C-alpha positions, 0 to 999 in steps of 0.5 A, a space after each residue: 083379331 081374337 087370337 091377338 087378344 088371347 095372346 095379349 092375355 096369355 103369358 105362356 102358350 105351349 103347342 104340341 109339346 112332346 118329350 120322351 125319355 128311354 121307355 117313357 113318353 113323358 109328354 104327348 102333344 100337350 097344348 097348354 096356356 096360362 093367362 097373366 096374373 092368374 094362379 094356374 094349377 097343374 094336377 096329376 099323379 106322381 110320374 104324370 109329367 108335371 115336373 117335366 113340363 115345368 123343367 121345359 118352361 124354365 129351360 132345365 130340359 128341352 122338348 123333343 117337339 112343339 113350341 113354347 111362347 112366352 109373352 107372345 114371343 118364341 121362348 128363348 134363354 132370355 125369358 129365364 130373367 123373368 121366370 122364378 122356379 122351385 122344382 123338386 127339392 129346394 136348392 139350399 146350402 145346408 151349412 149356410 144361413 138363409 141370408 148367406 144362401 141368398 147372397 150366393 145367388 144375388 152375387 151370381 145374378 148381379 142383384 142388389 143385396 137389398 133384395 135379400 131382406 125383401 124376399 125373406 120378409 115375403 116368406 117370413 124368414 127374416 128372423 132366422 139370423 145365423 141359424 144354419 139351413 141344415 137345422 131348418 124344418 122342411 117348411 122353412 126350407 120350402 119357404 127359403 126355396 120360394 125366396 130363392 125363386 123370388 130373388 129376380 122379382 119374376 113375372 112368372 113363378 113356377 112351384 113344383 109341389 111346394 106343399 110337400 112336407 108342410 104341416 097344415 099351418 105351413 100349407 095355409 101360409 103357402 096359400 096366403 103367399 100364392 094369393 098375394 103374389 097373384 094380387 101383386 100381378 105375378 103369374 103363378 104355376 103350381 103343381 100338386 096332387 093335394 086337390 083340396 088345397 088347389 080348390 082353395 087357391 087356383 083360378 085355372 087348372 090343368 090335369 096331366 095323366 100319363 103325359 096327356 093334358 086331359 083337362 084345362 079350364 076353370 076351377 071345378 066344384 067337384 075336382 076329385 071326380 073330374 081328376 079321377 075321370 081324367 086319370 082313369 081315361 088316360 091310364 096306360 
């Protein structure tokens, strides 16, 4: 009965996930779960396996072993309809405006164009007019990438290093955005190596080191100390 209750609270569960690339074990027996409506942070050094784990969750790559459950059922391609993701660089067309970038995607996804202004409003890019995305700052491109991820009104939002290239004001805007998403009932998984930022934003954290999930649990007061300990312990 307790397992059933846990499953109903969990949007996502991974068990025994392994993934290797030539010469590299990217993920090694990872068990990972995310509760509904939480901001969950995935921490780790560059190359720790964060992006690989996120790509498995949104169907960009497949695990070699293990299982992924989404909302109590085994993960299938159908789950992608409920997931929004920004992994690595924002997928934008530099020669198009923000609106036209999103139009390309609403057409592909079969979503109403009315959603375009809604997501641009959420990420504060409504007034960019015909300005080409190639002339946007890094922060504006990141926000447009988040707008793309929000188009299908996802239950689960995956953001890989969204604070990369942002100035302090941009980071603060991002933090406020993430909190508002969780308040609206969305579940958010965000990866980062900026510990101070995560300390102010996330409810739960997982720490990946060398493909091993060394810690998963509630927010910690001395996150830097914990992070250093986990990374040192799992160094190859």
